[in-house]
NUMAR-938050 format. One record per residue: x, y, z of N, C-alpha, C, O in turn. Coordinates in steps of 0.001 Angstrom, whole numbers. Layout:
REM residues N
     nc1     nc2     nc3    cac1    cac2    cac3     cc1     cc2     cc3     oc1     oc2     oc3
       X       Y       Z       X       Y       Z       X       Y       Z       X       Y       Z
...
//
This chain:
REM residues 174
     nc1     nc2     nc3    cac1    cac2    cac3     cc1     cc2     cc3     oc1     oc2     oc3
   59181   75955   55386   58227   76901   55926   56966   76973   55066   55870   77079   55616
   57080   76919   53738   55840   76925   52957   54921   75766   53307   53701   75932   53330
   55485   74595   53578   54654   73448   53946   53921   73707   55267   52747   73365   55409
   54610   74302   56211   53994   74581   57515   52858   75580   57368   51791   75387   57951
   53064   76636   56606   52069   77702   56517   50952   77431   55531   49958   78158   55504
   51102   76383   54710   50007   75986   53817   49325   74712   54282   48211   74408   53855
   49996   73957   55165   49430   72685   55596   49507   71625   54504   48718   70680   54498
   50442   71776   53591   50569   70848   52464   52000   70320   52386   52939   70968   52847
   52150   69141   51797   53478   68634   51512   54169   69629   50594   53501   70269   49783
   55494   69780   50695   56199   70729   49819   55903   70513   48335   55818   71474   47570
   55748   69259   47934   55470   68978   46519   54041   69340   46127   53719   69382   44940
   53175   69603   47115   51777   69941   46826   51484   71432   46977   50352   71862   46754
   52479   72220   47348   52294   73667   47464   52205   74252   46053   52994   73895   45178
   51248   75147   45838   51127   75825   44548   52132   76981   44505   52188   77804   45419
   52919   77028   43436   53989   78019   43300   53759   78888   42076   53022   78521   41161
   54399   80039   42078   54456   80875   40881   55850   81478   40798   56542   81595   41809
   56256   81855   39609   57580   82446   39433   57688   83764   40187   56701   84473   40381
   58875   84067   40594   59129   85317   41307   60315   86004   40636   61413   86041   41191
   60096   86534   39468   61177   87147   38701   61779   88351   39400   62948   88670   39181
   60998   89028   40241   61498   90217   40935   62227   89873   42235   62839   90748   42847
   62170   88623   42658   62794   88230   43915   64319   88216   43782   64857   87949   42707
   64999   88505   44881   66468   88554   44869   67098   87174   44843   68243   87029   44412
   66380   86167   45291   66945   84819   45328   66073   83888   44495   64968   84252   44091
   66569   82708   44247   65931   81787   43317   64626   81179   43797   63877   80642   42981
   64323   81239   45085   63120   80577   45576   61874   81153   44930   61775   82368   44754
   60933   80311   44577   59690   80822   43989   58777   81429   45051   59064   81370   46246
   57698   81997   44600   56690   82600   45465   55526   81614   45594   55180   80921   44638
   54936   81561   46768   53744   80736   46962   52621   81378   46151   52396   82585   46243
   51929   80585   45372   50886   81105   44486   49797   81824   45277   49446   81421   46386
   49277   82881   44691   48227   83672   45335   46965   82849   45587   46158   83196   46449
   46796   81771   44844   45628   80903   45024   45779   79938   46199   44811   79296   46606
   46990   79836   46740   47282   78883   47821   46840   79469   49161   47378   80493   49582
   45870   78845   49846   45495   79347   51177   46676   79251   52146   47466   78308   52097
   46774   80246   53021   47848   80319   54017   47216   80373   55406   46141   80946   55580
   47880   79778   56390   47375   79720   57756   46944   81085   58302   45835   81191   58825
   47771   82133   58204   47327   83418   58754   46040   83928   58104   45191   84504   58784
   45893   83724   56806   44680   84166   56122   43452   83427   56602   42389   84023   56774
   43590   82133   56820   42475   81335   57333   42071   81838   58720   40884   81977   59018
   43068   82109   59562   42777   82603   60911   42224   84025   60885   41345   84354   61681
   42713   84860   59999   42186   86217   59856   40712   86159   59458   39885   86889   60004
   40393   85288   58506   38998   85119   58092   38115   84635   59237   36908   84873   59236
   38717   83953   60216   37980   83456   61384   37918   84497   62507   37411   84206   63590
   38429   85705   62256   38320   86787   63224   39547   87057   64070   39481   87859   65002
   40647   86424   63778   41882   86659   64533   42618   87879   63973   42589   88130   62768
   43274   88630   64855   44250   89630   64442   45549   88860   64265   45926   88080   65138
   46242   89068   63143   47378   88201   62819   48690   88977   62752   48737   90133   62332
   49745   88303   63177   51082   88875   63128   52105   87828   62754   51937   86644   63044
   53171   88275   62105   54278   87393   61749   55576   88183   61874   55732   89244   61269
   56494   87659   62656   57797   88283   62884   58862   87340   62345   58957   86187   62767
   59664   87839   61407   60618   86998   60698   62045   87482   60897   62298   88681   61013
   62988   86520   60937   64386   86853   61187   65320   86342   60098   66503   86120   60355
   64806   86154   58887   65683   85749   57793   65235   86427   56503   64042   86649   56298
   66180   86755   55643   65905   87556   54451   64934   86900   53471   64288   87606   52698
   64815   85590   53479   63842   84905   52616   62443   85467   52837   61621   85476   51920
   62173   85933   54047   60855   86424   54410   60726   87941   54336   59723   88492   54788
   61734   88635   53767   61651   90089   53663   60316   90488   53057   59856   89879   52091
   59703   91502   53621   58386   91944   53165   58385   92308   51689   57406   92046   50990
   59468   92907   51203   59489   93331   49807   59573   92171   48825   59343   92356   47630
   59901   90980   49312   59936   89798   48453   58531   89293   48122   58322   88694   47067
   57588   89527   48999   56191   89109   48799   56098   87649   48349   55478   87336   47333
   56718   86779   49116   56721   85354   48774   55411   84663   49131   55233   83482   48833
   54495   85384   49766   53200   84814   50113   52978   84725   51606   51840   84573   52050
   54031   84817   52386   53912   84707   53837   53208   85923   54445   52755   85869   55588
   53117   87001   53696   52472   88217   54186   50952   88199   53996   50251   89031   54572
   50442   87272   53203   49003   87237   52932   48218   86894   54193   48485   85897   54864
   47254   87738   54492   46419   87529   55665   47056   87976   56958   46545   87671   58036
   48166   88694   56875   48887   89117   58077   48684   90620   58285   48999   91430   57413
   48155   90970   59450   47937   92382   59780   49246   93093   60108   49474   94214   59652
   50104   92451   60893   51408   93018   61248   52471   92055   60733   52645   90961   61271
   53180   92474   59684   54220   91654   59075   55537   92399   59240   55696   93505   58722
   56473   91806   59951   57708   92505   60282   58895   91584   60028   59064   90569   60704
   59707   91947   59056   60895   91147   58726   62183   91936   58944   63238   91533   58454
   62117   93040   59661   63311   93891   59806   64434   93213   60586   65595   93586   60417
   64130   92234   61432   65189   91566   62202   66084   90700   61323   67155   90279   61760
   65661   90430   60098   66514   89695   59163   67826   90429   58920   68841   89807   58609
   67804   91742   59060   69010   92536   58837   70091   92232   59869   71248   92603   59672
   69741   91571   60951   70714   91222   61989   71495   89951   61658   72402   89564   62395
   71137   89304   60546   71823   88091   60094   72431   88351   58721   71793   88949   57854
   73658   87902   58529   74347   88052   57251   74699   86668   56729   75316   85867   57431
   74301   86391   55487   74630   85104   54885   76135   84944   54721   76844   85872   54333
   76593   83750   55027   77978   83376   54790   78018   82430   53597   78843   82581   52697
   77126   81464   53603   77071   80461   52528   75618   80098   52246   75247   78927   52325
   74791   81090   51917   73386   80831   51645   72609   80652   52926   73109   80978   54002
   71384   80135   52835   70529   80033   54014   71021   79050   55071   70583   79103   56220
   71917   78166   54693   72409   77174   55644   73415   77747   56624   73665   77153   57673
   73997   78893   56297   75032   79425   57179   75004   80950   57162   75117   81582   56111
   74850   81521   58352   74853   82971   58484   75510   83333   59811   75754   82474   60658
   75786   84608   59969   76293   85122   61239   75334   86198   61717   74655   86847   60921
   75290   86375   63020   74422   87383   63602   73445   86772   64576   73312   85553   64676
   72770   87641   65289   71827   87197   66305   70632   88138   66353   70788   89355   66256
   69445   87576   66501   68226   88374   66574   67242   87871   67619   66167   88452   67766
   67571   86814   68349   66616   86211   69282   66118   87211   70332   64924   87252   70630
   67013   88002   70883   66596   88976   71905   65664   90019   71305   64634   90344   71895
   66016   90539   70147   65237   91606   69535   63875   91119   69044   62867   91802   69224
   63845   89941   68426   62561   89458   67917   61639   89074   69069   60417   89171   68954
   62231   88636   70184   61415   88376   71373   60838   89680   71909   59670   89727   72295
   61644   90740   71937   61120   92047   72359   59946   92460   71473   58944   92977   71968
   60068   92234   70171   58978   92559   69244   57738   91717   69541   56619   92229   69521
   57935   90440   69812   56817   89548   70101   56123   89934   71403   54895   89917   71483
   56903   90278   72416   56334   90713   73697   55495   91978   73476   54405   92101   74034
   55992   92905   72675   55246   94130   72385   53950   93813   71640   52917   94422   71916
   53991   92865   70697   52791   92460   69961   51751   91887   70920   50579   92262   70872
   52182   90988   71782   51262   90369   72741   50630   91431   73637   49422   91410   73876
   51437   92344   74123   50926   93411   74986   49914   94286   74250   48887   94659   74816
   50199   94609   73005   49320   95481   72228   48009   94810   71834   47009   95494   71618
   48001   93494   71738   46825   92788   71219   46222   91810   72219   45477   90907   71836
   46539   91984   73486   46104   91034   74509   44582   90970   74680   44067   89992   75221
   43867   91989   74230   42413   91997   74373   41711   91514   73111   40490   91615   72996
   42480   90994   72176   41937   90471   70928   42285   88997   70804   43228   88513   71429
   41511   88291   69991   41945   86962   69584   43045   87186   68561   42827   87846   67545
   44218   86641   68824   45315   86877   67893   46081   85605   67591   46066   84627   68339
   46751   85675   66452   47681   84647   66002   49010   85356   65798   49061   86422   65185
   50078   84771   66307   51404   85343   66119   52386   84239   65776   52493   83239   66487
   53099   84431   64682   54180   83536   64300   55487   84274   64555   55656   85411   64114
   56411   83631   65265   57712   84228   65557   58782   83279   65025   58836   82112   65412
   59619   83782   64148   60653   82984   63506   62006   83298   64144   62512   84414   64030
   62577   82313   64810   63903   82459   65418   64935   81858   64476   64784   80722   64026
   65985   82617   64177   66985   82148   63222   68355   81888   63846   69246   81371   63172
   68534   82231   65102   69859   82094   65717   70447   80682   65634   71631   80557   65322
   69693   79624   65892   70344   78304   65886   70554   77729   64477   70228   76571   64215
   71091   78537   63596   71531   78093   62276   73039   78360   62218   73535   79284   62861
   73752   77556   61456   75194   77803   61334   75401   79223   60834   74555   79700   60078
   76386   79883   61173   77500   79565   62037   77068   79692   63500   76425   80671   63877
   77411   78730   64295   77015   78742   65702   77930   79683   66460   79149   79512   66469
   77335   80671   67090   78095   81727   67750   77863   81690   69252   76767   81355   69701
   78874   82029   70026   78680   82082   71486   77890   83329   71877   77920   84349   71187
   77186   83220   72993   76426   84338   73552   76843   84507   75004   76938   83531   75749
   77087   85733   75396   77565   86005   76751   76621   85459   77809   77061   85031   78876
   75321   85469   77519   74328   85010   78497   74286   83493   78637   73832   82972   79656
   74757   82788   77616   74636   81331   77578   75812   80662   78282   76934   81165   78231
   75562   79535   78936   76685   78790   79517   77587   78253   78406   77135   78029   77283
   78833   78053   78722   79783   77481   77767   79624   75961   77800   79854   75327   78830
   79236   75394   76681   79071   73946   76593   80328   73270   76089   80466   72053   76218
   81254   74033   75514   82483   73492   74953   82814   74193   73653   82212   75211   73314
   83782   73640   72918   84272   74298   71709   83940   73573   70413   84272   74072   69338
   83304   72427   70479   82973   71713   69246   81759   72374   68592   81026   73108   69255
   81541   72124   67314   80333   72663   66672   79047   72249   67401   78122   73052   67531
   78988   71015   67869   77800   70563   68607   77635   71345   69910   76514   71671   70300
   78738   71644   70579   78680   72436   71810   78196   73853   71526   77374   74392   72267
   78703   74453   70457   78267   75806   70097   76792   75802   69695   76063   76751   69982
   76360   74736   69034   74938   74585   68696   74102   74537   69973   73052   75175   70056
   74565   73787   70962   73854   73723   72244   73732   75118   72857   72697   75453   73433
   74777   75927   72738   74717   77301   73234   73685   78129   72504   72971   78918   73123
   73593   77960   71181   72576   78676   70393   71166   78240   70809   70266   79069   70946
   70989   76944   71005   69681   76437   71437   69342   77002   72813   68219   77453   73035
   70300   76981   73738   70063   77532   75068   69662   79003   74965   68692   79427   75594
   70401   79779   74178   70155   81208   74029   68756   81473   73456   68021   82322   73961
   68405   80747   72411   67085   80922   71798   65995   80487   72762   64982   81173   72901
   66187   79361   73426   65216   78875   74405   65023   79891   75530   63904   80104   75997
   66105   80509   75955   66017   81547   76989   65077   82666   76540   64251   83134   77323
   65199   83091   75301   64357   84188   74808   62928   83736   74539   61994   84511   74745
   62740   82521   74092   61377   81994   73969   60732   81953   75354   59542   82236   75492
   61505   81606   76371   61005   81624   77750   60553   83015   78162   59548   83155   78860
   61279   84048   77741   60850   85420   78039   59488   85718   77408   58641   86367   78023
   59283   85236   76171   57996   85420   75514   56895   84683   76273   55820   85236   76502
   57159   83448   76660   56170   82698   77437   55850   83401   78749   54688   83466   79150
   56869   83929   79421   56658   84674   80670   55768   85887   80434   54909   86195   81260
   55964   86575   79320   55141   87739   79009   53694   87344   78737   52770   88040   79158
   53492   86235   78039   52130   85748   77797   51459   85418   79124   50288   85738   79328
   52194   84783   80020   51652   84466   81349   51351   85732   82132   50308   85819   82780
   52254   86727   82085   52065   87972   82827   50838   88741   82327   50218   89484   83088
   50494   88563   81067   49304   89226   80512   48026   88445   80820   46932   88868   80445
   48165   87296   81508   46999   86477   81850   46439   85696   80674   45262   85336   80669
   47279   85430   79673   46817   84782   78448   47208   83318   78330   46734   82625   77430
   48063   82838   79221   48654   81506   79052   47605   80399   78973   47729   79496   78146
   46588   80454   79808   45591   79369   79849   44754   79297   78570   44126   78274   78299
   44742   80365   77793   43963   80393   76548   44847   80524   75319   44400   80987   74270
   46098   80116   75451   47052   80244   74359   47493   78854   73905   47764   77968   74716
   47554   78694   72595   48091   77476   72007   49475   77816   71472   49634   78781   70725
   50466   77034   71850   51837   77239   71393   52221   76055   70524   52082   74902   70933
   52701   76341   69332   53188   75315   68422   54646   75635   68123   54961   76741   67684
   55527   74686   68354   56951   74877   68092   57332   73905   66976   57038   72712   67047
   57990   74435   65948   58498   73598   64868   59980   73827   64730   60494   74852   65178
   60662   72913   64134   62087   73080   63935   62584   72233   62805   63776   72252   62498
//
């Protein structure tokens, strides 16, 4: 994520120690330009919605710089099982609701919004709304992807309903 938000290779990101942080990851250096800050300077209203504890606002890892609305409360819906590679919980529905509310509130402004979906990370969990693909880990992963895609579709539908789709750029990373 630091590479995406700085536009730099991970080895080229400027870092600083984060002695107050709960986990070992360093903080992006204050001198490192971040995408939201660049867009804010260009006149955009900026938002970032996060669903993993690495991005908790109190960690101040640098992702909050240049962000008008920074919300990491949905991270509480995920519990680590074995570090960042494996957690349990789901937040796709809730973070989509937050994103839809952001779009509605800022539809008359030029805005930038980053939405972080964390559901399709291990442990892969079934969702009542999702079709059953099978019982293998790959099948459960497909269910997580379907579930997350369903909620991203709700966000896209809301952008269209607000009349913003033709002037919206969507970037999906994974």
